C-alpha positions in Angstrom: 23.5 4.2 -14.2 23.4 5.6 -10.6 21.3 8.6 -11.9 18.9 6.2 -13.6 18.5 4.2 -10.3 17.7 7.4 -8.4 15.1 8.5 -10.9 13.5 5.0 -10.9 13.4 5.0 -7.1 11.6 8.4 -7.1 9.0 7.1 -9.6 8.4 3.9 -7.6 8.3 5.5 -4.2 6.5 8.7 -5.1 3.4 8.1 -3.0 2.6 7.6 0.6 0.4 4.6 1.4 -0.7 5.9 4.8 -0.6 9.6 5.5 1.7 10.7 8.4 0.6 13.8 10.3 4.2 15.0 10.5 4.5 15.1 6.8 7.6 13.0 6.7 8.0 9.5 5.1 8.9 6.6 7.4 10.1 3.3 5.9 6.7 1.7 6.5 4.9 4.6 4.9 6.9 4.9 1.6 4.7 3.2 -0.9 6.1 0.2 -2.9 2.6 -1.0 -3.7 3.2 -1.4 -7.4 6.9 -2.0 -7.6 6.6 -5.1 -9.7 4.5 -3.3 -12.3 7.1 -0.5 -12.2 10.1 -2.7 -13.1 11.6 -1.9 -16.5 10.3 -3.9 -19.5 13.3 -6.2 -19.9 12.8 -7.5 -16.4 9.3 -8.6 -17.2 10.8 -11.7 -19.0 13.3 -12.6 -16.2 12.2 -15.6 -14.1 10.9 -14.6 -10.7 13.5 -16.9 -9.3 16.2 -14.5 -10.6 14.6 -11.3 -9.2 15.2 -9.8 -5.7 12.0 -10.1 -3.7 11.4 -8.8 -0.2 9.6 -11.1 2.3 8.7 -11.2 6.0 9.4 -13.9 8.6 6.3 -15.1 10.6 4.4 -12.6 8.5 1.1 -12.9 10.3 2.5 -12.3 13.9 1.7 -8.6 14.0 -1.1 -9.6 16.3 -1.4 -12.6 18.6 -4.1 -13.3 21.2 -2.7 -13.6 24.7 -6.1 -14.6 25.9 -6.2 -17.7 23.7 -4.8 -21.1 24.6 -1.0 -21.6 24.0 -0.5 -23.0 20.5 0.2 -26.7 19.8 3.6 -25.6 18.5 4.8 -25.2 22.1 6.1 -27.8 24.6 4.0 -29.2 27.5 6.2 -27.3 30.0 5.4 -24.0 28.3 1.7 -24.8 28.3 1.8 -25.5 32.0 3.6 -22.2 32.7 1.2 -20.3 30.5 -1.6 -20.9 33.0 0.0 -17.9 34.7 -1.4 -14.8 32.9 2.0 -12.9 33.1 3.7 -15.7 31.2 1.4 -15.2 28.2 2.2 -11.5 28.2 5.9 -12.3 28.1 5.3 -14.9 25.4 3.6 -12.2 23.3 6.8 -10.1 23.4 8.7 -13.0 21.8 6.0 -14.3 19.5 5.4 -11.0 17.6 8.0 -10.6 14.8 6.2 -7.9 12.7 4.6 -4.5 13.3 2.7 -4.2 10.0 -0.5 -5.9 9.0 -0.7 -7.9 5.7 -2.0 -4.8 3.9 0.7 -2.6 5.3 3.4 -5.1 4.4 2.1 -5.4 0.8 2.0 -1.6 0.5 5.6 -1.4 1.8 6.6 -3.9 -1.0 6.7 -7.3 0.8 5.7 -10.1 -1.6 6.7 -13.3 0.2 4.8 -14.4 3.3 6.0 -17.0 5.8 2.9 -18.7 7.1 2.4 -21.2 10.0 -1.1 -22.4 10.7 -3.1 -24.5 13.2 -6.5 -25.6 14.3 -7.6 -24.3 17.8 -8.6 -26.6 20.6 -12.3 -26.6 21.3 -13.2 -24.9 18.0 -16.2 -26.8 16.7 -16.2 -25.1 13.2 -12.7 -26.4 12.3 -11.5 -22.8 11.6 -7.7 -22.4 10.9 -5.6 -19.8 12.6 -2.1 -18.4 12.1 0.2 -19.5 14.9 3.5 -18.5 16.5 3.5 -19.6 20.1 0.1 -17.9 20.5 -2.8 -17.9 18.1 -3.1 -15.1 15.6 -5.9 -14.0 13.3 -8.0 -16.4 11.3 -6.3 -17.5 8.1 -9.5 -16.6 6.2 -9.2 -13.0 7.4 -5.6 -12.7 6.3 -6.3 -14.2 2.9 -9.1 -11.8 2.2 -6.9 -8.9 3.2 -4.2 -10.0 0.7 -6.8 -10.6 -2.0 -8.3 -7.1 -1.6 -4.8 -5.7 -2.2 -4.2 -7.8 -5.2 -7.5 -6.9 -6.8 -6.5 -3.2 -6.5 -2.9 -3.9 -7.8 -3.4 -6.5 -10.6 0.3 -6.7 -11.7 1.7 -7.6 -8.3 2.6 -11.2 -7.5 2.7 -12.8 -4.1 4.2 -16.0 -2.6 2.3 -17.6 0.2 4.5 -20.2 1.9 2.5 -22.5 4.2 5.4 -24.3 5.8 4.2 -25.4 9.3 1.0 -27.1 10.2 -0.1 -28.0 13.7 -3.0 -30.0 15.0 -4.4 -30.5 11.5 -6.0 -33.6 10.1 -7.2 -34.3 6.6 -10.5 -32.4 7.2 -8.5 -29.3 8.4 -6.3 -29.4 5.3 -9.3 -29.7 3.0 -10.9 -26.7 4.8 -7.8 -24.6 4.5 -7.4 -25.4 0.8 -11.1 -24.6 0.2 -10.5 -21.2 1.9 -7.5 -20.6 -0.4 -9.6 -21.3 -3.4 -12.5 -19.2 -2.2 -10.2 -16.3 -1.4 -8.2 -16.1 -4.6 -10.1 -18.1 -7.3 -8.6 -17.4 -10.8 -5.7 -15.5 -9.3 -4.1 -18.8 -8.3 -1.1 -20.0 -10.4 -0.9 -23.7 -11.1 2.3 -25.4 -10.2 4.6 -25.7 -13.3 8.2 -25.0 -14.3 9.8 -22.4 -11.9 11.9 -21.1 -14.7 8.9 -20.2 -16.8 7.5 -18.0 -14.0 8.1 -14.5 -15.3 6.0 -11.3 -14.6 4.9 -11.3 -18.2 3.8 -14.9 -18.2 1.8 -14.4 -15.0 0.3 -11.1 -16.3 -0.9 -12.8 -19.4 -2.6 -15.5 -17.4 -3.9 -12.9 -14.8 -2.4 -15.0 -12.1 -1.1 -13.3 -9.0 -0.8 -16.0 -6.2 1.7 -18.8 -5.8 0.8 -21.1 -2.9 3.6 -23.4 -1.5 2.3 -26.2 0.7 4.9 -28.2 2.8 2.7 -31.3 3.2 2.0 -34.3 0.9 -1.5 -32.9 0.6 -0.3 -30.6 -2.2 -0.4 -33.5 -4.7 -4.2 -33.4 -4.7 -4.5 -29.8 -6.0 -2.9 -28.3 -9.2 -2.5 -24.9 -7.6 -0.5 -26.1 -4.6 3.3 -26.0 -5.2 5.5 -28.5 -3.4 7.6 -27.0 -0.5 10.8 -28.3 -2.1 10.4 -25.7 -4.8 11.1 -22.9 -2.3 13.9 -24.0 0.1 14.5 -21.6 3.0 17.6 -22.6 4.9 17.6 -21.6 8.5 20.7 -20.4 10.3 19.3 -20.8 13.8 21.8 -18.4 15.4 21.9 -15.3 17.5 25.2 -14.2 15.9 25.1 -11.7 13.0 28.6 -13.0 11.9 27.4 -16.6 11.8 24.1 -15.7 10.1 26.0 -13.9 7.3 28.4 -16.8 6.8 25.4 -19.1 6.6 23.6 -17.0 4.1 26.7 -16.8 1.9 27.3 -20.5 2.1 23.7 -21.5 1.3 23.6 -19.0 -1.6 26.7 -20.6 -3.1 25.0 -24.0 -2.9 21.8 -22.7 -4.5 20.4 -24.7 -7.5 20.8 -22.4 -10.5 17.5 -23.6 -12.0 14.3 -25.3 -11.0 13.5 -23.7 -7.6 13.1 -20.4 -5.8 15.4 -19.6 -2.9 14.7 -17.9 0.4 17.5 -16.2 2.4 16.2 -16.0 5.9 18.1 -12.9 7.2 16.9 -13.5 10.7 18.3 -14.2 14.2 16.8 -16.8 16.4 16.8 -16.5 20.2 18.2 -19.2 22.4 16.6 -20.0 25.8 19.3 -17.9 27.5 18.6 -15.0 25.1 15.0 -15.0 26.2 15.9 -15.3 29.8 18.3 -12.3 29.7 15.9 -10.2 27.8 12.6 -11.6 29.1 10.8 -8.3 29.4 12.4 -6.6 26.4 11.1 -9.1 23.9 12.5 -10.1 20.5 12.5 -6.6 18.9 14.3 -4.8 21.7 16.6 -7.7 22.7 17.8 -9.1 19.4 16.4 -7.4 16.3 16.6 -3.7 16.8 20.4 -3.5 17.4 21.3 -6.1 14.7 19.0 -5.3 11.8 21.2 -2.4 10.5 24.2 -4.8 10.1 21.9 -7.4 8.4 20.7 -4.7 6.0 24.3 -3.8 5.2 24.8 -7.4 4.0 21.6 -7.2 1.9 23.0 -4.0 0.2 26.1 -6.0 -1.0 24.0 -8.7 -2.8 23.1 -9.2 -6.4 20.1 -11.1 -7.8 20.3 -13.7 -10.5 20.5 -17.4 -11.0 23.2 -17.8 -8.4 22.4 -14.7 -6.4 19.8 -13.7 -3.9 16.1 -14.3 -4.7 13.7 -13.9 -1.8 15.1 -12.3 1.4 13.1 -12.3 4.6 13.4 -10.2 7.8 11.8 -9.7 11.1 10.1 -6.2 11.7 10.5 -5.1 8.1 9.5 -1.6 9.0 12.3 -0.9 11.4 14.7 -0.2 8.5 14.3 0.5 4.8 14.3 -3.3 4.2 11.8 -3.8 1.3 13.1 -0.9 -0.7 16.7 -2.0 -0.3 15.8 -5.5 -1.6 13.7 -4.1 -4.5 16.5 -1.8 -5.6 18.9 -4.8 -6.0 16.9 -5.5 -9.2 18.5 -2.3 -10.7 21.7 -4.2 -10.8 20.2 -6.5 -13.4 19.6 -3.4 -15.5 23.3 -2.4 -15.1 24.4 -5.9 -16.0 22.4 -5.6 -19.2 23.9 -2.3 -20.1 27.5 -3.6 -19.5 26.7 -6.6 -21.7 25.9 -4.2 -24.6 29.2 -2.4 -24.3 
């Protein structure tokens, strides 16, 4: 089976999404753009909730605008401090959690996106933006980037998890949902039984986008899935040991049917963490040195009804994160082979 896995990996990762002048393949350049389409046929009928799917944390935060106002997700004290230009520069170092754009993440194999959105003070057109301390790009621009990829890769499925909303009234929500409809149209998958969501079922319907909306507003639209269908327990720790214990515990408590499951393999800075590494930022202070250990935990996991499903990470390009998660699905092939023995 090991030989089969190696061959399958070469087939899936045989192209470069973005040419590198050095001629070598970095983790962000190895192309997993069609990994779902490349899965073996018997996995086409496995519920998506039983597959291993790579995701990113604060997926949109590859760019934030230090010239914009501080977001409504911040405290009044931070807003006052941010009047000093240097403070915003430092905030940017802790607000950015990804290096890759949506398109680059998709090409690398990321299929779950953690999205936080907000209106912007003083915006007369009621435009909605991504937000993580500072404002990011317009949601519309991000959606169009994702849709362009999906049009070119018609067998790839994405999960868009809108889980935090700031400074948004009913009019803002209606505008956001309209934007979602305009961007994806018939690619949107209506909310239904999680256990019926397989690759084959979605391919037959030509659906590629599952939208999760953590707000009662979801009840008004058939293509908005309730947030409770995709729980994402948060460890809220700076300790790798405590994070792994938390991930193991929440996986053991996972419902075997009826919902997806997100394992947030991320570390969260405390105030003192930020104070100690103020200039270094999130990547250099917390992520870079701990991500290899987190990836080692990922390598020990198995997908399935009581196993991992969606796994998210910060800075998904720093290690071979997406490919490592995708390859866990090969274990389902091995389980099938053993069952025949």
